[in-house]
C-alpha positions in Angstrom: 22.4 12.1 24.0 20.3 13.9 26.1 18.2 10.5 27.1 21.2 8.8 28.2 22.4 11.5 30.5 19.3 11.8 32.1 18.9 8.2 33.0 18.4 7.4 36.5 19.9 5.3 37.6 22.8 5.4 35.4 22.6 1.5 34.4 19.1 1.9 33.5 18.1 0.6 30.2 17.0 3.1 27.1 14.7 1.5 24.9 13.0 2.6 21.7 9.2 1.6 20.8 8.2 2.9 17.4 4.6 3.7 16.2 5.4 4.0 12.5 1.9 4.4 11.7 2.0 7.7 13.8 5.5 8.7 12.9 6.9 8.8 16.4 9.1 6.4 18.4 8.4 6.4 22.3 11.7 6.4 24.6 11.9 4.7 28.1 14.5 5.0 30.4 13.9 1.9 32.7 10.4 1.6 32.6 9.5 5.1 32.5 8.5 7.2 29.9 11.0 9.9 29.3 10.2 11.6 25.7 8.6 11.0 22.3 10.7 11.5 19.1 7.8 13.0 16.5 9.3 13.1 12.8 5.9 13.1 11.3 5.9 15.2 7.5 3.5 17.5 8.7 6.4 19.0 11.2 8.6 21.3 9.9 11.7 19.2 11.5 12.0 16.3 14.0 11.9 17.0 17.8 11.4 15.5 21.1 8.1 16.2 22.4 7.3 16.2 25.6 10.3 15.7 27.8 9.9 14.3 31.2 12.0 14.3 34.3 12.9 11.0 36.2 10.3 12.2 38.7 7.6 12.4 35.8 7.1 16.4 35.7 6.8 17.8 31.9 9.9 20.0 31.2 8.7 21.1 27.7 5.7 23.5 27.3 2.9 22.2 25.6 2.3 25.1 23.0 1.7 24.6 19.7 1.1 20.7 19.8 -0.6 20.2 23.1 -1.6 23.7 24.1 -2.2 24.5 28.1 -4.4 26.6 29.4 -1.9 29.1 31.3 0.8 28.7 28.8 1.6 31.6 25.7 1.1 31.1 22.4 3.8 32.7 20.9 7.1 31.2 18.8 5.4 28.7 17.3 8.8 27.4 16.1 9.7 26.7 19.8 8.7 22.8 20.0 10.1 20.6 22.2 13.8 19.9 21.6 14.9 20.2 18.0 18.0 21.0 15.8 18.0 24.8 16.3 20.6 26.5 14.2 19.8 30.1 12.6 22.3 29.7 9.6 23.6 26.6 8.2 25.2 27.3 5.0 22.8 30.3 4.4 19.7 28.0 5.5 17.6 29.0 8.9 16.7 26.2 10.9 15.6 28.0 13.8 12.5 29.9 12.8 11.0 27.5 11.0 7.6 26.7 11.9 3.6 26.2 10.3 3.4 29.9 10.9 5.8 30.9 8.1 4.1 31.5 4.4 4.8 29.2 2.0 6.4 31.6 -0.4 8.6 32.7 2.6 10.7 29.3 2.8 13.0 29.0 0.2 15.5 30.3 3.4 14.4 27.8 5.6 16.1 24.5 6.0 14.1 21.5 6.3 15.0 17.9 8.0 13.4 14.7 7.7 14.2 11.8 9.4 15.1 8.4 6.9 15.5 5.9 9.7 16.4 5.1 13.4 19.5 2.6 14.4 19.1 1.2 17.9 
């Protein structure tokens, strides 16, 4: 998994802190915050956002979740790190976003989180 491969040092423990009321799980490597798994029903798919380097630098763009004034506001479906295949059994998981009108969503896949095992 991504967060395991980014662990520094390699012996650092990965911990999960769930905030079920906010539909999120904060992920730490050692004592450092690494990312958050967001899985709210208001999102089109579960995703990791933001993602930080071991030095604490954010490497994901903010838009559309946390827009920054210097960032472009295009491609609203490109949010954090997510499952992103364009065609799985005829369903599109890549372009699925809130920018697509509900009447056009028939061909788009949806991913819902049931549980997380630690």
